[in-house]
C-alpha positions as CSV (number, residue, x, y, z in Angstrom):
1,M,0.0,0.0,0.0
2,V,2.8,2.4,0.9
3,E,4.7,1.5,-2.2
4,K,1.6,2.2,-4.3
5,Q,1.1,5.6,-2.8
6,K,4.8,6.5,-3.5
7,N,4.3,5.5,-7.1
8,M,1.2,7.6,-7.4
9,A,2.9,10.6,-5.9
10,S,5.9,10.2,-8.3
11,T,3.5,10.0,-11.3
12,K,1.7,13.1,-10.2
13,S,5.0,15.0,-9.7
14,E,6.2,13.9,-13.2
15,E,3.0,15.2,-14.8
16,L,3.3,18.5,-12.9
17,Y,6.9,18.8,-14.0
18,K,5.9,18.3,-17.6
19,R,3.1,20.9,-17.5
20,V,5.2,23.6,-15.9
21,R,8.1,22.8,-18.3
22,E,5.7,23.1,-21.3
23,M,4.3,26.4,-19.9
24,A,7.9,27.8,-19.7
25,Y,8.7,26.8,-23.3
26,E,5.4,28.3,-24.6
27,K,6.1,31.6,-22.9
28,G,9.8,31.8,-24.0
29,P,13.0,33.2,-22.5
30,D,12.7,35.8,-19.7
31,A,8.9,35.6,-19.6
32,Q,7.3,35.7,-16.2
33,L,5.3,32.8,-15.0
34,P,2.2,33.0,-12.7
35,T,2.7,33.4,-9.0
36,M,3.2,30.4,-6.8
37,R,-0.4,30.8,-5.5
38,A,-1.8,31.1,-9.0
39,L,0.2,28.0,-10.2
40,C,-1.1,26.0,-7.3
41,E,-4.7,26.9,-8.1
42,E,-4.3,26.3,-11.9
43,L,-2.5,23.0,-11.5
44,K,-4.5,21.9,-8.5
45,T,-1.4,21.0,-6.4
46,T,0.2,22.0,-3.1
47,R,3.0,24.5,-2.5
48,V,5.3,21.7,-1.3
49,T,4.9,19.6,-4.4
50,L,5.1,22.6,-6.7
51,G,8.2,23.9,-4.9
52,E,10.0,20.5,-5.5
53,V,9.1,20.7,-9.2
54,L,10.3,24.3,-9.5
55,Q,13.6,23.5,-7.8
56,R,14.2,20.7,-10.3
57,L,13.4,23.0,-13.3
58,E,15.7,25.7,-11.8
59,A,18.5,23.2,-11.5
60,E,17.9,22.3,-15.2
61,Q,18.1,26.1,-16.1
62,V,14.5,26.1,-17.4
63,I,13.4,28.8,-14.9
64,Y,14.9,31.1,-12.4
65,S,13.4,33.2,-9.5
66,K,14.0,36.8,-8.5
67,S,13.5,37.8,-4.9
68,R,10.1,39.5,-4.4
69,Q,9.6,39.6,-8.2
70,G,8.5,36.1,-9.1
71,I,9.3,33.2,-11.3
72,F,10.8,33.7,-14.8
73,V,11.7,31.6,-17.8
74,S,15.5,31.1,-18.2
75,P,17.1,33.0,-21.0
76,R,18.9,29.7,-21.8
77,I,15.7,27.7,-22.1
78,H,16.4,26.9,-25.7
79,T,20.0,25.8,-24.9
80,R,20.6,22.3,-26.2
81,S,21.6,19.8,-23.6
82,I,24.4,17.4,-24.5
83,H,25.5,14.6,-22.2
84,I,28.9,13.0,-22.3
85,F,29.2,9.5,-21.0
86,F,32.7,8.3,-20.1
87,D,33.4,4.6,-19.1
88,L,34.7,4.6,-15.5
89,R,36.8,1.5,-16.2
90,L,39.0,3.5,-18.5
91,L,40.3,5.5,-15.6
92,L,40.5,2.9,-12.8
93,S,41.9,-0.3,-14.2
94,T,45.6,-1.1,-13.4
95,T,46.1,-2.1,-17.0
96,I,44.9,1.1,-18.6
97,S,47.0,3.7,-20.5
98,P,47.3,7.3,-19.3
99,F,45.8,8.1,-22.8
100,W,42.3,8.0,-21.2
101,S,43.0,10.5,-18.5
102,M,44.5,12.8,-21.1
103,L,41.5,12.4,-23.3
104,L,39.2,13.2,-20.4
105,I,41.2,16.5,-19.7
106,Y,40.7,17.6,-23.3
107,L,37.0,16.7,-23.2
108,E,36.5,18.8,-20.0
109,Q,38.4,21.7,-21.6
110,E,36.2,21.7,-24.7
111,M,33.0,21.3,-22.5
112,Q,34.0,24.4,-20.4
113,L,34.7,26.4,-23.5
114,R,31.4,25.5,-25.2
115,N,29.4,26.0,-22.0
116,A,30.7,29.5,-21.8
117,T,30.4,30.5,-25.5
118,S,27.6,28.5,-27.1
119,N,23.9,27.8,-26.8
120,E,24.7,24.3,-25.6
121,M,25.0,22.9,-22.1
122,Y,27.4,20.0,-21.6
123,R,27.3,17.6,-18.7
124,L,29.8,14.8,-18.0
125,H,28.8,11.5,-16.6
126,I,31.6,9.1,-15.5
127,A,29.7,5.8,-15.2
128,R,29.9,2.1,-15.2
129,P,28.5,0.4,-18.4
130,E,25.6,-1.9,-18.4
131,L,26.7,-5.5,-18.9
132,N,25.2,-6.0,-22.4
133,D,27.1,-6.8,-25.6
134,E,25.3,-4.3,-27.8
135,N,24.0,-1.5,-25.6
136,T,26.2,-0.6,-22.6
137,L,25.2,3.0,-22.1
138,P,24.1,3.5,-18.5
139,S,20.4,3.4,-17.7
140,E,20.5,7.1,-17.0
141,A,20.7,7.8,-20.8
142,P,17.2,6.7,-21.8
143,K,15.8,8.3,-18.7
144,L,17.2,11.7,-19.9
145,L,15.5,11.2,-23.2
146,Q,12.2,10.2,-21.7
147,L,12.3,13.4,-19.6
148,R,13.4,15.4,-22.7
149,Q,16.6,16.5,-21.0
150,A,19.0,15.4,-23.7
151,D,19.4,16.7,-27.3
152,A,22.6,14.6,-28.1
153,F,25.1,12.3,-26.6
154,V,28.9,11.8,-26.7
155,S,30.0,8.3,-25.7
156,I,33.5,7.1,-24.8
157,G,33.9,3.4,-24.1
158,F,30.2,2.4,-24.5
159,H,28.3,0.5,-27.2
160,S,25.1,2.3,-28.2
161,K,24.1,1.5,-31.8
162,G,21.2,-0.9,-31.1
163,W,19.8,1.3,-28.3
164,L,19.8,4.4,-30.4
165,L,17.6,2.9,-33.0
166,E,14.8,3.4,-30.5
167,W,15.9,7.0,-29.7
168,P,16.9,8.8,-32.9
169,V,19.1,11.5,-31.3
170,P,22.7,12.4,-32.4
171,C,25.3,10.3,-30.6
172,V,29.1,10.3,-31.4
173,T,31.0,7.3,-30.1
174,F,34.7,6.7,-29.5
175,A,36.1,3.4,-28.3
176,G,32.8,1.6,-28.9
177,N,30.1,0.7,-31.4
178,G,27.6,3.3,-32.3
179,Q,25.8,5.2,-35.1
180,W,28.5,7.8,-35.7
181,I,32.0,6.8,-34.7
182,V,35.4,8.3,-34.3
183,Q,38.0,5.6,-34.4
184,L,41.8,5.1,-34.5
185,D,42.8,3.6,-37.9
186,G,44.4,0.4,-36.8
187,L,44.6,-1.0,-40.3
188,E,46.6,2.1,-41.4
189,Y,48.8,2.0,-38.3
190,G,49.7,-1.7,-39.0
191,R,50.4,-1.1,-42.7
192,L,52.6,1.9,-42.0
193,A,54.5,0.0,-39.3
194,A,55.3,-2.9,-41.6
195,D,56.3,-0.6,-44.4
196,Q,58.8,1.3,-42.0
197,L,60.5,-2.0,-41.0
198,I,60.7,-3.1,-44.6
199,R,62.3,0.2,-45.6
200,Q,64.9,-0.3,-42.8
201,G,65.9,-3.6,-44.4
202,C,64.4,-6.0,-41.9
203,K,63.7,-9.6,-43.1
204,R,62.5,-11.4,-39.9
205,I,59.7,-9.1,-39.0
206,G,57.5,-9.8,-35.9
207,I,54.6,-8.2,-34.1
208,W,53.8,-8.1,-30.4
209,S,50.3,-7.1,-29.4
210,R,48.9,-6.5,-26.0
211,G,46.3,-9.0,-24.7
212,I,42.8,-7.6,-25.3
213,L,39.9,-9.3,-23.6
214,P,36.5,-9.8,-25.3
215,V,33.9,-7.3,-24.2
216,T,31.9,-10.0,-22.4
217,S,35.0,-10.8,-20.2
218,L,35.1,-7.2,-18.7
219,A,32.8,-8.0,-15.9
220,S,34.6,-6.0,-13.2
221,P,34.5,-2.2,-13.4
222,T,38.0,-1.8,-12.2
223,E,40.0,-5.1,-12.7
224,P,39.7,-7.0,-16.0
225,V,39.8,-10.8,-15.4
226,Q,42.7,-12.8,-16.7
227,G,41.7,-15.1,-19.5
228,P,41.9,-15.9,-23.2
229,Y,42.7,-12.9,-25.3
230,L,41.2,-12.0,-28.7
231,P,43.2,-13.7,-31.4
232,L,45.6,-11.5,-33.5
233,E,43.3,-12.0,-36.5
234,H,40.6,-9.9,-34.8
235,L,42.9,-6.9,-34.3
236,D,43.0,-4.3,-37.0
237,D,46.7,-3.3,-36.5
238,F,47.7,-7.0,-37.0
239,V,45.6,-7.4,-40.2
240,G,47.1,-4.2,-41.7
241,F,50.6,-5.3,-40.7
242,R,50.2,-8.8,-42.1
243,D,48.6,-7.6,-45.4
244,E,51.4,-5.2,-46.0
245,L,54.0,-7.9,-45.5
246,K,52.2,-10.0,-48.1
247,R,51.8,-7.1,-50.5
248,Q,55.6,-6.5,-50.4
249,E,56.3,-10.2,-50.5
250,I,58.1,-10.3,-47.2
251,P,58.2,-13.8,-45.6
252,I,55.7,-14.2,-42.7
253,H,57.0,-16.0,-39.6
254,P,54.1,-17.1,-37.5
255,E,56.3,-17.7,-34.5
256,L,57.2,-14.0,-34.5
257,M,53.5,-13.0,-34.3
258,R,52.8,-13.0,-30.6
259,L,50.3,-12.2,-27.9
260,P,51.4,-12.2,-24.2
261,P,51.2,-15.5,-22.2
262,V,48.1,-16.0,-20.1
263,L,49.0,-16.7,-16.4
264,L,45.9,-18.1,-14.8
265,S,47.6,-18.4,-11.4
266,R,47.9,-14.6,-10.9
267,P,46.0,-11.3,-11.4
268,A,45.7,-9.6,-14.7
269,L,49.0,-8.5,-16.1
270,T,49.7,-4.8,-16.7
271,Y,50.7,-4.0,-20.3
272,Q,54.3,-3.4,-19.1
273,E,54.4,-6.8,-17.6
274,Q,53.0,-8.3,-20.8
275,G,55.8,-6.6,-22.8
276,Y,58.5,-7.8,-20.3
277,L,57.3,-11.4,-20.6
278,L,57.1,-11.3,-24.4
279,A,60.7,-10.0,-24.6
280,S,61.8,-12.5,-22.0
281,E,60.3,-15.4,-24.0
282,V,61.9,-14.4,-27.3
283,F,65.2,-12.9,-26.3
284,G,65.8,-14.8,-23.1
285,S,66.1,-18.1,-24.8
286,P,68.8,-19.1,-27.4
287,H,66.4,-21.5,-29.0
288,Q,63.8,-18.9,-30.1
289,L,63.8,-17.3,-33.6
290,R,64.6,-13.7,-33.0
291,P,63.2,-10.9,-35.1
292,D,65.4,-8.2,-36.6
293,G,62.4,-5.9,-36.9
294,L,59.6,-5.7,-34.4
295,F,56.2,-3.9,-34.4
296,I,55.1,-3.4,-30.8
297,T,51.6,-2.2,-31.1
298,D,51.3,-0.3,-27.7
299,D,53.5,2.1,-25.9
300,L,53.1,0.5,-22.5
301,L,53.9,-2.9,-24.0
302,A,57.0,-1.4,-25.6
303,D,57.9,0.2,-22.2
304,G,57.9,-3.3,-20.6
305,A,59.9,-4.8,-23.5
306,L,62.6,-2.2,-23.2
307,A,63.1,-3.1,-19.5
308,A,63.7,-6.7,-20.5
309,F,66.0,-5.6,-23.3
310,D,68.1,-3.8,-20.7
311,D,68.3,-7.0,-18.6
312,F,69.3,-9.1,-21.6
313,G,71.7,-6.6,-23.2
314,I,69.6,-6.1,-26.3
315,E,70.3,-2.8,-28.1
316,V,67.5,-1.2,-30.1
317,K,68.5,-0.4,-33.6
318,K,71.6,-2.5,-33.5
319,D,70.1,-5.8,-32.5
320,V,66.5,-5.2,-33.4
321,K,64.6,-2.3,-35.0
322,I,61.4,-1.2,-33.3
323,V,58.3,0.5,-34.5
324,T,55.7,1.5,-31.9
325,H,53.4,4.3,-30.9
326,T,52.9,6.9,-28.3
327,N,50.3,9.6,-27.5
328,V,51.1,13.3,-27.9
329,G,51.9,14.6,-24.4
330,S,52.3,11.2,-22.8
331,P,55.3,10.5,-20.5
332,I,55.4,6.9,-21.6
333,L,58.7,6.1,-23.5
334,F,60.1,9.5,-22.5
335,H,63.7,9.7,-23.5
336,R,63.7,6.0,-24.7
337,S,62.4,6.4,-28.2
338,R,65.5,8.0,-29.8
339,H,66.4,4.9,-31.8
340,M,62.8,3.7,-32.5
341,T,60.3,4.6,-35.2
342,I,57.3,6.2,-33.4
343,F,53.8,6.8,-34.7
344,E,51.7,9.2,-32.7
345,F,48.0,9.6,-31.8
346,D,46.9,13.0,-30.4
347,P,44.1,12.9,-27.8
348,E,43.4,16.6,-28.4
349,H,42.9,15.9,-32.1
350,I,40.6,13.0,-31.3
351,V,38.4,15.3,-29.1
352,R,38.3,17.9,-31.9
353,E,37.1,15.3,-34.4
354,M,34.4,14.0,-32.0
355,F,33.0,17.5,-31.6
356,T,33.3,18.2,-35.4
357,V,31.0,15.2,-36.0
358,L,28.7,16.4,-33.2
359,D,28.4,19.9,-34.7
360,T,27.5,18.4,-38.1
361,L,24.7,16.3,-36.5
362,L,23.4,19.2,-34.4
363,A,23.2,21.3,-37.5
364,G,20.8,18.8,-39.0
365,Q,23.3,17.4,-41.4
366,Q,24.8,13.9,-41.8
367,P,28.6,13.4,-41.8
368,S,30.0,12.1,-45.1
369,Q,31.0,8.9,-43.5
370,Q,29.7,6.8,-40.6
371,V,33.3,6.4,-39.2
372,R,35.8,9.2,-39.0
373,W,39.2,7.5,-39.0
374,I,42.1,9.0,-37.0
375,K,45.3,8.4,-38.8
376,P,48.6,7.8,-37.0
377,R,51.3,10.5,-37.6
378,L,54.9,9.6,-38.0
379,R,57.1,11.4,-35.5
380,L,60.1,13.1,-37.1
381,Q,63.2,12.5,-35.0
382,A,65.3,15.5,-34.1
């Protein structure tokens, strides 16, 4: 009985909220609403219930109040509300690159600039995903749409394509599946890496990739479970790398194409630990075929491999040529990349591209392509 009364009260409050909100939109920016007493009489409600609704609308910048003058419609009532959802796991896991915190900083800077200079209001939600293969956006997202409090979404680390078929609003996605996507071009990265090693005269060319768990394995919000990794054939950078070797008729040595070992007896390995173990397996044994050229797909993986090279007396460039990547502004590989070929991705550029796609959608236009590919940039050595 008590629960039923609560639900009825909640329903009445929602209906009241919608009516006052519609009244504000009809009157327009800076218009004055009826007095508290007049609203209570017109809407047949109490001052307490109406007060709660008005507080909510004021928090959403739909209305504002002036002391002893009354209730007014906000001048920003026609401001579009854009919600940015950022996957919490990308910041908390012990295996995660500092790339994500850098990306978040640039996101917040762009949000602050736009909040101050545009007719858009941006709100950031750092949240855990729903455990669903197709639609992992938090349950808060559809609620925002139901309440007409969202005009667009930006999604980092979530899958949203299937869910958005029910809610046709603009949504730009990075590091996930969605309707409009900004994505690192792994195929191009792999192709360029192979080409660089071939140009440097390498004949026994290998690739080391970090272990990536399937989406369904990421059950914990902070600590990924240790288990079987996605096969190399599922990774774009490997596919681009392999295809370029074939195109240039360079022998492919399957034993030089490696993922880290899976150690079921211990917690998940950091990417540095994965790199150290890979280097130890290959260069720590006299019986292993050693590459003369190596594409290490991740900067943290390369950082761990370099530590092992130091232990085994392996000199980069002299004993093995290395191609890897880093992120602009990242401290990873600082002062250790002098003799390596480095490709860069720029988190600030990624954020700019996400907002360029969003601006196109908010203008009522469709981007020319569903996926905007972010190309790696070759760093020129001093």
